[in-house]
N, C-alpha and C positions, 0 to 999 in steps of 0.2 A: 503493499500500500503506500501511496507517495505521500499522502496527508494524512494528519489524524482523522480518520475514518477507520470481525474479521475476526458416541456410538456408544451405546449406552449399554451394552449388554455384559459389560465387564463383570459386574457382579452376579449376574445369572450364571457367567461362565465361570466365575469362582466358586460360585455355590456347588456346580456340576462337577467341578475338580474333586473339591472337598467331600462329596458325597462318594465319590468314586474311590478316593485316597481311604474313607472308613470303612467302604466294604472290601478293599482289598487287605486293610489292617486287621480286620476280624477274621478274614479266611486265613491269614498268614498266622493267627495265634489260635486257631483251630475252631474259632466262632463261624457260624453259618447265618448269615441275614437270610438265607431261604430266598432271596431275590436273583433272578436271574441277571447275567452280564449285561451292563448296559449297550444296547444296540449301537452300532456303527453308523454316524449319520450319513445318508445317501451322498454320494458325489454328485456335484451340479454339472450339468453339461453346459457347454459355450452357449448354446440357444438360450437356455435358462437364463443364465447372465444376463444375455444380450436382450431380452425380453423386460428382466426386471429394472436394468439401468435405463432402457428406452422408456417405459410406462414411467418410471420416476423423473426423467429428464421432461416429459410432456405433461405430466399431471398439472391439473388445474385448481389443486388443492393443496401443493405443500410450497416450499421456500423455491422452489424452481419458476412457479408461475408469475411472482412477481419482476423476474429479470427478464423475460420475454421481451425481443427476441434476443437467442444465443445460439452459439454452437457448442456442441459438446463432444469431447473423444475420450475413449480408453483405450490404452494398449500394453503391449508388455516391451521386452527388449527388442524385438524384431519387427514389430508392427502394429498399426492401429488393428484393433479386436471389434469395436463399436463405435458409432457415432451419430450425429444426426444434428439437423439446423432446425429450431424450435422457432413457430412465428407467433405473432401476436393473435392472427386467427388462421382459419384455412384458405389456402389457396395463394398464387402469387411468388414470385421468386424469393429463394431464401435470403432474407438481409444479411446473415452472416453463414460462412461455408469455411472450411478448413484452409481456403485461398484468400480469404479477405484481409486484407492488411490494415491495421489499425495501431493506435498507441498503446504500448503495452505497460507504460508507466513504472512502478516498482517490481514489475518481474525482470525488469532491465538488472536489477541487483542480481539476481542469481547467474545472468550471463557474464556479468564482469567478474564476479567471484570465480566462476569457472575458469575465466581466462587467466586471470592470476594464478590459480592452482596448477593450470596445465603451463603456464610459463615458467615457473619456478620448477618444473621437472620432477626427477626423482628425490630431490632435497625436500620438496615439499615447501608449503607456505611458511615465512619466517613468522617470530612471535609479532613483530610488527604488524605483518599483513593481516594476522588474525584479529589483532586488537581493533585495527581500522575496520575490516570487513563484519565484525561483530558488533560495530557501532559503540566501541567505548573508547575514542581516541580524544574526544574534547573537542572536536570541529563540528558544532552542535547551532550554526546559525545561518544555514543554507536557505535561499529564497528562491532563485531561480535563474537561467541561462538565458541568454538571446540566441537567436539560431544561427547569426552567423559570426559567434564568437569562437575561438580556441578554448580548450579545456582550461588552460591557464587563465583566459582572459574571462571566462565565466567563474573561475575561482577568486579573482580578483575584485569582481563586482559586489558592489554593496558590502555586506556582512558574510558574504559566502564563505571567505577564508578565515574567518575569525575564530580564534580558539579560546575555550572557556575551561580554564583548569579546573573548576568545581564539578565539571562532568568528566573530568578525564578518570578513566576507570570505571565508569558507570555506561549502562546501556542507556542509548539517548537514539531514537529512531530520527535519521536526517541525513539528506543528501552529502552535506559537507564532508563526512567522512570519507566517501570514496571519491568525490571529487579533489581532495586533497591528496589520496594516495595514489590516485592517478596521476597526479602532478609529479610527486615524490617518485614515480615509476617510470617518469620520462615521456609521458603522453601529451604532457604541456601543451605542445605545439600544433596538436591535431585538431583539425576542424572535422565537422560532422562526416563527411566522406571517408576522408583517411583514418577518424577515429573507428567508424563500421568496419573498415578493412582491416585495422588492425586487431581487433576483438575477435572477427572472423578468421584470422590468421591462427588461432588457437582452437577455437570453436570448431573449425571446419569452414571452407567456401560452400559446402552446402546447405548450411544453415542462413537461411536469407535474415538480413538484420540491415538498418538504417537507424539514422538519428534525427529527430525534429530539432535538437539542441544538444551540443555537445556535454551531456549532464550523464555521467555512468549510473548514477541510481536512478533516473526516472526517464531517460529520453529516448529510449528504444521504441522501434517500430517494426514490428514482424507479422507473422501470420500465424495460426493455430499449427499448421502443417511444419512449420519452420520450428517452432517452439518445440512441437512434440519431437522432430528429429534431434532436437539437442537434447531433449528428456531421455530419448532412448540411448544416446550415447553415454550420459550417466549411468544408465543402468547396465549397458553392456561393457564397462569399462574403460571405453575410448577416451572419456575424459577423467582425469585424476579425481575430480572433486566427487564422483559418484561413490568411491570407496571412504571419502570422508563426510558424506551428509551427517549432519548432526554434531560433528566435531565440535569439542570447546563450546558446545551450548550455553548460554547464559540465560538466565531469569530475565524475561522482559517486560514482567507486568509491575509497576508501581504501586498497584494495590498490594499484590502477593508478596512482594520484596521489595521495600522502598529503599532500603540500604543499598540495593544493587541497580535498580532501574529508576529512570527518571521520566522518560515519556516513552509513550507507544501508542500507535493507531489502533491497535485491538481492543475493542470493549471492555470495559472494567470487569464484565460478569465471566469473562474468560481468562485463563493464564496459559500463556504461549512461552516458550523460549526462542533464544534465536541464535543460530550458529553462522558458518561463513557466507554471508549473503542470501541465506534464507532461514524462514522460520521453521520452528519444530512444534507441531500441534499438540502440545503435552497436557492439555486443560483436562483435569482429573475426571470432570463430568462430561463432556461432549468432545475431548480429544481422543484421536486413535495413534499419536505418534506419527502423522504424515509430515512429509517436508513439503514446503511449499513457499512461494512467493508471488502473493496478490498483488495487482496493480489498482490504483485509486480508481480507474474506470470500469473495472469488472473484469479484467483478464485474471483468469485465476488456474496456473500451472501446479499441479502436485507429483509427488512421487509417494507410494504407500509405504509404511513403516517397514515392510518387508523386502524392499527395493525390487519387487516383482513386478509392479503396474505403475504406470503413469496416467495423468489425466490432466484436461484441459477443457475449461470452461470460459469461452472467447465471446467477448462484447465489448461495446465501447459506450459507457454513459456518461454524460458530463454533469448528472444531476448529483453533486458532491454531498449534499445534504442527506441524502438517502442511503450514503456510504456504500456505493456500488460494489466495492472490494467486499465487504463482509457479507453483502447480500448473495455475491456470486460464490463465496466460501460455503455458505450455507446450502446453497444449491449443489454443488460440487460435493461437499460432503455426504449428500443424501445418494448422489448418483453413485459415488466409491461404496457406501454401505450396501446399496441395492446390488450391486455386480459381487461383492464378497459373498453375501448372504442368498443371492438369488430371489430375493423376496422385494418387489416394488416398496418404495416407501412414499 
């Protein structure tokens, strides 16, 4: 998410595990509960998962309905497994498809983090990299870039490059961290086109990306298809960050951990962590450990906690008062649950 504006069966599962464990313990000690072994849950077919995810995305009664129109996709490390364009009403050409170019806002952060980790090679990111990319550097006064600026020109604009010592070491969601880091990394002279070419030099030229402004944390423009290609590269190990998802995650909730976090765009009703340029959805009530990077305008990419699936909810809404980023998270979360369970949400 670019501006302050983001699975509930754990206990049932835990009770089942405890029940099975108790049964096994009684048997091992000579007791006999008299109950037959718990049946093995039937395996789900791909068609069942597709049907559940599709019904969830198209529902008129859940969190996906308010975000229409949008495009959604779920896949694994090899390809997309299910997708669809959901419209406001029946008929007409799709508003969003896999090929629709749009502002991805803070989904840009995941791309830049992957660029840095890939560029560092086998040695991995430095401690300084991690501090900047997990938003604890103290550069917390970013406003905006102008389209024709360089990375350094943007950093020098207004308060963008201002360092606040009181925030050093604390999580503060702000574009200044990545802008300053990019400058330190030598990207300062680059304008939009050159910046996109440099980022793609590490992510792969098959990942389509451009910039509306030379802002690493939020200036990206891409498509669902291109971003999905990036997510598959994280899953299959082509990009080094895939093996480091969740690394050095810090508490990003000023409500839950005020001594560690200052500012977050996540609603105070949820507690998330933040890793290297991406979130970890760790809320104990509704979180499932997914890794993600929601953008302010509603672009929501994710990878599941098992690192076996990716997903995208793609749309572009400038009604920021409605928190498009968090709205897309709520819908995408349901689609993810439906795919895993085979039950529409």
